[in-house]
N, C-alpha and C positions, 0 to 999 in steps of 0.2 A: 214430393217426388221430383227428382231431377230429370228434366227433359231438354233435349236439343233438337230443333226441327229446322232442317235446311230446305231452302227453296231457291228458285231462280235459274236452275239449269235449263238446258235445251240444246237445240241444234243451231249452230251458227257457222257462217262461212269464215274461212281464214281471213284474218284481219279485222274481224268483228269484235263485238264487246258483249259481255254479260255481267250482271251484278248478282252475286249470290248473297243470300241472307241466312242467318242462323239465329233463330229466336230461342232464347233460353228461358226456362221456368224452374222454380224450385231453388234458385240461388240468384245472387246478383253478379252479373258479369264484371262489375267494377271491383269485385273482391278477389279475382283470380285471373291468371293469364288465359288467353283463348288462342286456339290454333285452328288452322285449316290444313287438312291432309287430303291427298288424292290417291286413288288407286286405279291404274290403267289395266286393261284386260291382260291377264297373264303375268302381271307384275306385282310386286309387293307394295305396301303403302309408302308414299313419299310425302314427307313433310313439306308444306308449301310456304306457310307464313304464320306468324304469331304476333300477338299484341300483349304487352305487359300491363300490369295494373296501373302504371303511370303513363301509359300511352305510347311507349317505345315500340316500334314496329321492326320486324325482321322478316327476311325473305330468302328462299332458296335462290341460288344464282340464276337459274334458268327463267325465273319470272321477274327478276328485279327490273324496274323501269316499266313493266307492263301491268303488274298487279298491284293493287293497293288495299290493304286491310284497314278497317276502321270500326269504330263501335259507337253506339248510341245508348248511353246508360238509361235514358228516359224510356226507351223502348226495350231495354234489355236485349239488344240485338247486335250481332257482329256481322259485318259485311265483307265481301271480297269483290272488289271491282276488278274485272279482268278485261284488259284492252289488248289490241293487236294479237288476238288469239291465233294459235298455230295448231295444226293437226296433232302435234305431240302433246297438246294440253288436254286431249280427250281422256276423260277419266270420270269416275265417280268421286265427287268432292264431299268430304265430311268435315264437320267441325268437332273439335275434341277438347276435353279439359283434363289436365293431369290429375288433379286432386282437389277436393274441397275440404278435406280434413287431414292436414291443414291445407289451405289453398296455396298455390304456387304463384309467386309474384311475376316470374318470367317464363316465357314460352320454352318448351322443350321439343327438340327435333326428334326425340325418341318416342314415337307414338305408341310403342309397346307399354309405356308407362301410364298411358291415359286410362282414367277410370270411367270416363263418360264419353259417349259418342252419339251423334245423331244417326239418322237412317240413310243419309247421303242424298245427293242430287246429281243426276247424270249431266255431264257436259260433253257434247260431241261437236268437234270442229271439223267440218268437211264441206267440200264444194259439190 
């Protein structure tokens, strides 16, 4: 069974940092691109970042230079390090996978294509 479990969210002041984790089971993260997507209250999903099977990383423009995606194949876990957080980063953050049959080598900004999602973790940036 494919599962994605996010954790690490919380309440943080503007300028603070959080590290989100996405633990995968039922497949190897090294076999497919992984993505982080967020959804703010009253808004649609927004693709945030992705990592390809060869480790190439991409980001939406609003988080470039502040967020870093990484992966640990030994732990089958993907991370999102978030620094210099802003109130507009407040959202539920999800990790997602486009497909495992066949797996996709590169991330996709179109989250509607994703076949697998985690349950999400809430990030609130507020003073």
